[in-house]
C-alpha positions in Angstrom: 11.6 1.1 -25.1 12.9 4.5 -24.2 12.7 5.5 -20.6 11.5 9.1 -20.8 12.1 11.9 -18.3 10.1 15.2 -18.5 12.4 18.1 -19.1 10.1 21.1 -18.6 8.7 21.5 -22.1 5.1 20.1 -22.3 4.1 23.3 -24.1 5.7 26.4 -25.4 3.9 28.5 -22.8 5.8 30.0 -19.8 4.6 28.6 -16.5 1.4 30.3 -15.4 0.6 31.6 -11.9 -1.0 28.3 -10.8 2.3 26.6 -11.5 4.1 29.0 -9.2 1.4 28.4 -6.5 2.0 24.6 -6.9 5.8 25.1 -6.5 5.2 27.1 -3.3 3.1 24.3 -1.7 6.1 22.0 -1.5 9.0 24.5 -0.8 8.8 26.5 2.5 9.4 24.0 5.3 12.0 24.7 8.0 15.2 22.6 7.7 14.9 21.0 11.1 11.3 20.0 10.4 12.3 18.5 7.1 14.9 16.3 8.7 12.4 15.1 11.4 9.7 14.4 8.9 12.1 12.6 6.5 13.5 10.3 9.2 10.1 9.4 10.7 8.1 8.9 7.5 6.2 6.6 6.9 4.9 5.6 10.4 1.9 3.5 9.3 0.3 1.9 6.1 -0.3 4.3 3.2 -3.5 4.8 1.4 -3.5 5.5 -2.3 -6.9 6.7 -3.5 -8.0 5.8 -7.0 -11.0 7.9 -7.9 -12.3 5.3 -10.3 -13.5 1.7 -9.9 -11.3 -1.3 -10.4 -10.4 -2.3 -14.0 -9.4 1.1 -15.5 -6.0 2.4 -16.3 -5.7 4.5 -13.1 -6.4 1.4 -11.0 -4.0 -0.8 -13.0 -1.2 1.8 -12.7 -2.0 2.6 -9.1 -1.8 -1.1 -8.0 1.5 -1.7 -9.8 3.1 1.4 -8.2 1.5 0.6 -4.8 2.9 -2.9 -4.8 6.4 -1.6 -5.6 6.3 1.1 -3.0 5.3 -1.4 -0.2 8.7 -3.0 -0.5 10.6 0.2 -0.7 8.9 2.2 2.1 8.5 -0.8 4.5 4.8 -0.1 5.0 1.7 -1.7 3.4 0.1 0.3 0.6 -3.7 0.1 0.5 -5.4 0.9 -2.8 -8.7 2.6 -2.0 -11.1 2.8 -5.0 -13.4 5.7 -4.4 -15.4 6.1 -7.7 -18.2 8.4 -8.5 -19.2 11.9 -9.8 -16.6 11.7 -12.6 -13.7 11.1 -10.1 -14.7 14.1 -8.0 -15.6 12.0 -4.9 -12.2 10.3 -4.6 -10.3 13.5 -5.5 -12.2 15.5 -2.9 -11.5 12.8 -0.3 -7.7 13.1 -1.0 -7.9 16.9 -0.9 -9.3 16.9 2.6 -6.9 14.2 4.0 -4.2 15.1 6.5 -1.0 16.3 4.7 1.3 13.8 6.3 2.1 11.6 3.3 -0.1 8.7 4.4 -2.9 9.5 1.9 -2.0 10.0 -1.7 -4.0 10.2 -4.9 -3.5 8.6 -8.3 -4.5 11.1 -11.0 -4.5 11.2 -14.8 -4.9 13.8 -17.5 -8.6 13.7 -16.5 -7.7 15.8 -13.4 -6.9 18.7 -15.7 -10.0 18.3 -17.8 -12.8 18.0 -15.2 -12.5 21.7 -14.2 -13.3 22.6 -17.8 -16.6 20.8 -17.8 -17.8 21.1 -14.2 -18.7 24.6 -13.1 -18.4 23.9 -9.4 -15.9 21.6 -7.7 -15.5 20.9 -4.0 -11.7 21.4 -4.4 -9.3 23.5 -6.4 -7.3 21.4 -8.9 -4.1 23.3 -8.0 -4.3 24.9 -4.6 -5.9 21.8 -2.9 -3.0 19.5 -3.8 0.8 19.0 -3.8 2.3 17.6 -7.0 4.4 14.5 -6.0 5.4 12.3 -9.0 4.7 11.6 -12.7 4.4 7.9 -13.5 3.9 7.3 -17.2 1.9 7.9 -20.4 -0.1 5.9 -22.9 -2.5 6.3 -25.8 -6.3 6.2 -26.0 -8.0 4.0 -28.6 -11.2 3.5 -30.5 -12.8 0.0 -30.5 -16.2 -1.5 -31.4 -18.4 -4.4 -30.3 -17.5 -7.2 -32.8 -21.2 -7.7 -33.5 -21.2 -4.4 -35.3 -19.1 -6.1 -38.0 -16.9 -3.2 -38.9 -13.4 -4.0 -40.2 -11.8 -0.6 -40.0 -12.0 2.9 -38.6 -13.1 4.1 -42.0 -16.1 1.8 -41.8 -17.0 3.2 -38.5 -16.7 6.8 -39.8 -18.8 5.9 -42.8 -21.5 4.3 -40.7 -21.5 7.2 -38.2 -21.8 9.8 -40.9 -24.7 7.9 -42.5 -26.5 7.8 -39.1 -25.6 11.0 -37.2 -26.6 10.7 -33.6 -27.6 7.1 -33.9 -24.4 5.5 -32.6 -23.2 5.9 -29.0 -19.7 5.6 -27.6 -18.8 4.7 -24.0 -16.1 6.4 -22.0 -14.8 6.2 -18.4 -16.3 9.5 -17.2 -17.9 12.7 -18.1 -15.4 15.5 -18.6 -12.4 13.1 -18.6 -9.7 12.2 -21.1 -11.8 9.6 -22.9 -14.7 12.0 -23.5 -12.3 14.7 -24.6 -10.7 12.1 -27.0 -14.1 11.0 -28.2 -15.3 14.6 -28.9 -12.0 15.4 -30.6 -12.6 12.4 -32.8 -16.1 13.7 -33.6 -14.7 17.1 -34.5 -11.9 15.8 -36.7 -13.8 12.9 -38.3 -17.0 14.8 -39.0 -19.1 12.3 -37.0 -21.8 12.7 -34.3 -21.2 9.8 -32.0 -23.2 10.3 -28.8 -21.3 10.2 -25.5 -22.3 7.8 -22.7 -20.4 8.4 -19.5 -19.6 5.6 -17.0 -18.0 5.6 -13.5 -14.7 4.2 -14.8 -13.1 2.4 -17.6 -14.0 -1.1 -16.3 -17.8 -0.6 -16.5 -17.5 1.2 -19.9 -15.5 -1.7 -21.3 -18.0 -4.3 -19.9 -21.0 -2.6 -21.5 -19.3 -2.5 -25.0 -18.1 -6.1 -24.6 -21.7 -7.0 -23.7 -23.0 -5.2 -26.8 -25.0 -2.6 -24.9 -23.0 0.2 -26.4 -21.4 -0.2 -29.9 -18.3 2.0 -29.6 -15.7 2.4 -27.0 -13.2 5.3 -26.5 -10.8 4.3 -23.7 -7.2 4.1 -22.7 -5.5 1.1 -24.2 -4.1 -0.8 -21.2 -7.3 -2.2 -19.7 -8.7 -3.0 -23.2 -5.8 -5.3 -24.3 -7.1 -8.6 -22.7 -10.5 -8.1 -24.4 -8.9 -7.3 -27.8 -6.7 -10.4 -27.6 -9.7 -12.6 -26.6 -11.7 -11.2 -29.6 -14.3 -9.6 -27.3 -13.5 -6.1 -28.8 -12.4 -5.0 -32.3 -9.8 -2.2 -32.0 -9.6 0.2 -35.0 -6.9 2.6 -34.0 -4.7 4.1 -31.3 -4.4 7.7 -30.5 -0.6 7.9 -30.2 1.6 9.5 -32.8 3.2 6.1 -33.6 1.8 2.5 -33.5 2.2 0.7 -30.3 4.6 -2.2 -30.0 2.1 -4.4 -28.2 -0.3 -4.2 -31.2 1.9 -3.3 -34.1 -0.8 -4.4 -36.6 -3.2 -1.7 -35.4 -2.8 1.6 -37.1 -2.9 5.0 -35.4 -6.2 6.8 -35.7 -4.3 9.4 -37.9 -3.3 6.6 -40.3 -6.7 4.9 -40.2 -8.7 7.9 -41.4 -8.4 10.9 -39.2 -5.2 12.8 -40.2 -3.6 14.8 -37.4 -5.5 13.1 -34.6 -3.5 12.4 -31.4 -4.7 11.8 -27.9 -3.0 10.2 -24.9 -3.1 10.0 -21.1 -0.5 10.5 -18.4 -0.7 9.2 -14.8 0.7 10.8 -11.7 0.5 11.1 -7.9 -0.7 14.0 -5.8 -0.8 14.6 -2.1 -3.0 17.0 -0.1 -2.0 20.7 0.0 0.8 21.6 2.4 2.4 18.1 2.1 6.0 18.7 3.5 8.6 18.9 0.8 10.8 16.1 2.1 7.9 13.7 2.0 7.0 14.7 -1.6 10.7 14.4 -2.6 11.1 11.0 -1.0 8.0 9.6 -2.7 9.1 11.2 -6.0 12.5 9.6 -5.7 11.1 6.2 -5.0 8.4 6.3 -7.8 11.0 7.6 -10.3 13.4 4.8 -9.4 10.6 2.3 -9.7 9.5 3.3 -13.3 13.1 3.3 -14.4 13.7 -0.3 -13.5 14.0 -2.7 -16.4 11.2 -4.8 -15.0 8.9 -1.7 -14.9 9.9 -0.6 -18.4 8.8 -4.1 -19.6 5.6 -3.9 -17.6 4.7 -0.5 -19.1 5.4 -1.8 -22.6 3.0 -4.7 -21.9 0.4 -2.1 -21.0 1.1 -0.2 -24.2 2.5 2.6 -22.1 5.8 4.4 -21.4 7.3 5.3 -18.1 7.7 9.0 -17.5 9.3 11.0 -14.7 9.4 14.6 -13.5 10.3 16.5 -10.4 7.3 17.7 -8.2 7.8 21.2 -9.6 7.9 20.1 -13.2 4.8 18.0 -12.6 3.1 21.1 -11.2 3.9 22.9 -14.5 2.4 20.1 -16.5 -0.8 20.3 -14.6 -1.0 24.0 -14.9 -0.4 24.0 -18.6 -2.9 21.2 -19.2 -5.6 23.0 -17.3 -5.3 25.9 -19.7 -5.1 23.7 -22.8 -8.1 21.6 -22.0 -10.2 24.6 -21.0 -9.7 25.9 -24.5 -10.7 22.6 -26.1 -13.8 22.3 -23.9 -14.8 25.8 -24.9 -14.4 25.1 -28.6 -16.2 21.8 -28.5 -19.0 23.1 -26.2 -18.3 20.5 -23.5 -20.1 21.0 -20.3 -21.4 18.6 -17.5 -22.9 21.0 -15.1 
């Protein structure tokens, strides 16, 4: 599998003003302070906040990176699941933490989507944080409860078109990547699947496995065990190409929705005003971790790819995606509050 590095080109747009603000948050620290901070850090165990419950992709990726960082930084990494309010609770907690590098936040593409669907947030998605490191990327997928007895994505589309508004789909949150992926599917497939939001991928998966909701739109990694055990029927992945872990599963574009593509990325943020040497040190360690052969194999097993970027490049990705998903939300009429 190719080990990818972001090279500053997620869109054709020039970096916006928020991207410049992001860059400034990690730059202006006196040289003597940088040296002192770098030599002393970390001085105690680190907390990585996951703003979703256990079992979802953010949690899986966060725990893997946390385990690897423990050995490299010489301090225990504690994963703190703070789910609720579409990831807003955990994200706000991280935004208000001391900017000393001992509290970090695992985010995904959802971080850039929530502002488009929530009118008021207790934090600013750019100004309240310092970009630290990009981790990886992976596809979303569409699956159904086996009891629905659908053999293909076209069968699902046919059923959904015949019964508009009758079928529901579960996602990991309101205003997150899985809802955006689900609504993009509705728009491109001509269906009217009704969204049901959960407080994370784990609970959403559990309800579809239990037959309480017929359709699931989720990231692929946490779904794999259920697919392999026959508890879920997967009909397509949102990536541009088929995934190596399930090569028999077509892309959603191949399976009946031409042009469809949806994926997720994961990364790490710190609170605003996090000193640049701390952000740089964590970035270097995380980038080294995801480039290891063992990690490349681990990501492949999760149907994902490692991905790295400098803190400044990661800030540009966040700024560009905030603009992109705001436009999608407006066109689809997505709003939570």
